[in-house]
C-alpha positions as CSV (number, residue, x, y, z in Angstrom):
1,X,142.2,-27.5,-152.4
2,X,142.0,-25.0,-149.6
3,X,138.7,-26.5,-148.7
4,X,140.4,-29.7,-147.6
5,X,142.6,-28.0,-145.1
6,X,139.7,-26.9,-142.9
7,X,139.1,-29.0,-139.7
8,X,135.5,-30.1,-140.7
9,X,136.0,-30.5,-144.4
10,X,135.0,-33.6,-146.3
11,X,137.7,-35.8,-147.5
12,X,137.6,-38.7,-149.9
13,X,138.3,-42.0,-148.1
14,X,139.3,-45.2,-149.6
15,X,136.9,-48.1,-149.7
16,X,137.3,-50.5,-146.9
17,X,137.2,-54.2,-147.1
18,X,133.8,-55.6,-145.9
19,X,135.5,-57.9,-143.5
20,X,137.3,-54.9,-141.9
21,X,134.0,-53.1,-141.6
22,X,132.4,-56.1,-139.9
23,X,135.3,-56.5,-137.5
24,X,135.2,-52.8,-136.6
25,X,131.5,-53.0,-135.9
26,X,132.0,-56.1,-133.7
27,X,134.7,-54.4,-131.7
28,X,132.4,-51.4,-131.2
29,X,129.5,-53.6,-130.0
30,X,131.9,-55.5,-127.7
31,X,133.1,-52.3,-126.3
32,X,129.6,-51.0,-125.6
33,X,128.5,-54.3,-123.9
34,X,131.6,-54.2,-121.7
35,X,130.9,-50.5,-120.9
36,X,127.3,-51.4,-119.8
37,X,128.6,-54.3,-117.7
38,X,131.0,-51.9,-115.9
39,X,128.3,-49.3,-115.2
40,X,125.8,-51.9,-113.8
41,X,125.9,-52.3,-110.1
42,X,124.5,-55.0,-107.9
43,X,120.7,-54.7,-107.7
44,X,119.4,-53.3,-104.5
45,X,117.2,-55.4,-102.2
46,X,114.3,-53.1,-102.9
47,X,114.5,-53.6,-106.6
48,X,114.6,-57.4,-106.1
49,X,111.6,-57.2,-103.8
50,X,109.6,-55.2,-106.3
51,X,110.5,-57.6,-109.1
52,X,109.4,-60.6,-107.1
53,X,106.2,-58.8,-106.2
54,X,105.5,-58.1,-109.9
55,X,106.0,-61.8,-110.7
56,X,103.6,-62.8,-107.9
57,X,100.9,-60.3,-109.0
58,X,101.3,-61.4,-112.6
59,X,100.8,-65.0,-111.7
60,X,97.7,-64.2,-109.7
61,X,96.2,-62.1,-112.5
62,X,96.9,-64.9,-114.9
63,X,95.1,-67.4,-112.7
64,X,92.2,-64.9,-112.3
65,X,91.9,-64.3,-116.0
66,X,91.9,-68.1,-116.7
67,X,89.3,-68.6,-114.1
68,X,87.1,-65.8,-115.5
69,X,87.5,-67.0,-119.0
70,X,86.5,-70.6,-118.1
71,X,83.5,-69.2,-116.1
72,X,82.5,-67.0,-119.0
73,X,82.7,-70.0,-121.4
74,X,80.5,-72.1,-119.1
75,X,78.0,-69.2,-118.7
76,X,78.0,-68.7,-122.5
77,X,77.4,-72.4,-123.1
78,X,74.6,-72.5,-120.5
79,X,73.0,-69.4,-122.1
80,X,73.1,-70.9,-125.6
81,X,71.6,-74.1,-124.2
82,X,68.7,-72.2,-122.6
83,X,68.1,-70.2,-125.7
84,X,68.0,-73.3,-127.9
85,X,65.5,-74.9,-125.5
86,X,63.3,-71.9,-125.7
87,X,63.4,-71.8,-129.4
88,X,62.6,-75.5,-129.6
89,X,59.6,-75.1,-127.3
90,X,58.4,-72.1,-129.5
91,X,58.8,-74.3,-132.6
92,X,56.7,-77.1,-131.1
93,X,54.1,-74.5,-130.1
94,X,53.9,-73.1,-133.6
95,X,53.8,-76.6,-135.1
96,X,51.0,-77.6,-132.7
97,X,48.9,-74.7,-133.7
98,X,49.3,-75.4,-137.4
99,X,48.3,-79.1,-136.8
100,X,45.2,-77.9,-134.9
101,X,44.2,-75.5,-137.6
102,X,44.6,-78.1,-140.3
103,X,42.6,-80.7,-138.3
104,X,39.6,-78.3,-137.9
105,X,39.2,-77.5,-141.6
106,X,36.5,-79.7,-143.1
107,X,37.6,-81.9,-146.0
108,X,36.1,-81.4,-149.4
109,X,35.8,-85.1,-150.3
């Protein structure tokens, strides 16, 4: 039992009620929030200006990104349309050659 008389020794504690534990945690969190509120000071004018500038830049970047995405979508659709036209024309060329080859072959009957 001499071990328990030391300042940093372990002692057996009684089990606490869960409601008491929750109440103690809530008190601790309230204390921390109040402590943060006390340490916060009024924001400086420079910080406010920087914050407003960040918002303005963010809005402009968002508009730019939307504009680029719509332009890319239109360019992609136009490209697909052109490729499909080229493929269709190649298809007609190939079919036309096959018809011409079949027409020149003499019939057996």
